[in-house]
Every structure is written in C-alpha cells, then in structure tokens.
C-alpha positions as CSV (number, residue, x, y, z in Angstrom):
1,M,0.0,0.0,0.0
2,Y,2.9,2.3,0.8
3,V,4.3,2.1,-2.7
4,A,0.8,2.2,-4.2
5,E,0.1,5.5,-2.5
6,L,3.5,7.1,-2.8
7,G,4.8,5.4,-6.0
8,T,8.5,4.9,-6.5
9,R,9.1,8.2,-4.8
10,G,8.1,6.6,-1.5
11,A,10.1,3.5,-2.1
12,K,13.2,5.5,-3.0
13,I,12.8,7.7,0.1
14,S,12.4,4.6,2.3
15,K,15.5,2.9,0.6
16,N,17.6,6.0,1.1
17,R,16.5,6.2,4.7
18,D,17.9,2.8,5.5
19,M,21.4,4.0,4.5
20,D,21.3,7.2,6.4
21,D,23.7,7.1,9.4
22,F,21.5,9.5,11.4
23,H,18.4,7.3,11.1
24,I,20.5,4.2,11.9
25,L,21.6,5.9,15.1
26,L,18.1,6.9,16.0
27,D,16.8,3.4,15.3
28,T,19.5,1.8,17.4
29,A,18.7,4.2,20.3
30,L,15.0,3.6,20.1
31,Q,15.5,-0.2,20.0
32,Q,17.8,0.1,23.0
33,L,15.2,2.2,24.9
34,I,12.5,-0.4,24.2
35,T,14.8,-3.2,25.2
36,N,15.7,-1.5,28.5
37,G,12.0,-0.8,29.1
38,I,11.2,-4.5,28.6
39,R,14.1,-5.6,30.9
40,K,12.9,-3.2,33.6
41,G,9.3,-4.5,33.4
42,V,8.0,-1.1,32.2
43,F,7.2,-2.2,28.6
44,R,5.4,-5.2,27.3
45,K,7.5,-8.0,25.8
46,V,7.5,-6.9,22.2
47,D,10.2,-7.3,19.5
48,P,12.2,-4.1,19.8
49,K,13.1,-4.1,16.1
50,I,9.5,-4.5,15.0
51,A,8.3,-1.9,17.5
52,T,10.9,0.6,16.2
53,L,9.9,-0.2,12.6
54,A,6.3,0.4,13.5
55,I,7.0,3.7,15.2
56,N,9.2,5.0,12.4
57,S,6.8,3.8,9.6
58,T,3.9,5.6,11.3
59,I,5.8,8.8,11.8
60,E,7.0,8.7,8.1
61,T,3.5,8.1,6.9
62,L,2.1,10.9,8.9
63,A,4.8,13.2,7.7
64,F,4.0,12.4,4.1
65,E,0.3,12.8,4.7
66,S,0.7,16.2,6.3
67,V,3.1,17.8,3.8
68,E,0.6,18.5,1.1
69,Y,-2.1,20.1,3.4
70,F,0.0,21.3,6.3
71,N,-2.0,22.6,9.3
72,K,0.2,22.9,12.4
73,T,-2.7,22.4,14.9
74,A,-4.0,19.3,13.1
75,V,-0.5,17.8,12.6
76,T,0.4,18.4,16.3
77,E,-2.9,16.8,17.4
78,M,-2.3,13.8,15.1
79,F,1.3,13.3,16.4
80,D,0.0,13.6,20.0
81,K,-2.5,10.9,19.3
82,V,0.1,8.6,17.7
83,E,2.4,9.2,20.6
84,Q,-0.3,8.2,23.1
85,F,-1.2,5.2,21.0
86,F,2.4,3.8,21.2
87,I,2.6,4.6,24.9
88,D,-0.6,2.7,25.5
89,V,0.6,-0.2,23.4
90,L,4.1,-0.4,25.0
91,L,3.5,0.4,28.6
92,L,2.6,-2.5,31.0
93,P,-0.3,-1.6,33.2
94,E,0.9,-1.0,36.7
95,G,1.2,-4.2,38.7
96,K,0.9,-6.4,35.7
97,D,3.4,-9.0,34.5
98,D,3.8,-9.6,30.8
99,N,4.5,-13.4,30.8
C-alpha cells in the first residue's frame, strides 16, 4: 500500500533512509530504549526491532500525509494521538506481569 500510495518516490525515500547514518543511530537508540523498558518491566514483551519499525513507519507516513495540506494544529494533534497510542501499546499496566 505504501508504494501504491507514494509510488516509486516513497520506495526511493524509504530505501535511502535505510542507509542514512543518522536514522541508523536513531533506530538503534529507540531499539535500546525499548529493550531496556522491557528488561525493567515497564514495557510489554515486544520485538524491539519491529516496534521501532512500526513507530518509524507511522511517523514517516504521517509526515508524508501532512506535507501537502499542512496545518500545524492538526499535525500536532495527530502526532500527539500517535504518541499516546504507542505509549498505551508499549506500557505495561501498573502491577501487571507480561508473561
């Protein structure tokens, strides 16, 4: 669907992103943060690499969606909702064990 919506432009951007040292650094840091959260019992037991990919893919998609019709208030609200979604998905409810 990503390529269907964005065409080869989206695929090229995604391919270039994989080779970008800055994004590799951010991906590594996010994966480590998720891994540490799991180890400390704060986050659910998820695959850190897949969680990082999901977060990054969502952010990239929202960025592409908002470029054409940019509205700062709407974009801020959209990113706040996405942030809350991932917090809700990752955080273990207090007192729960994710076995």
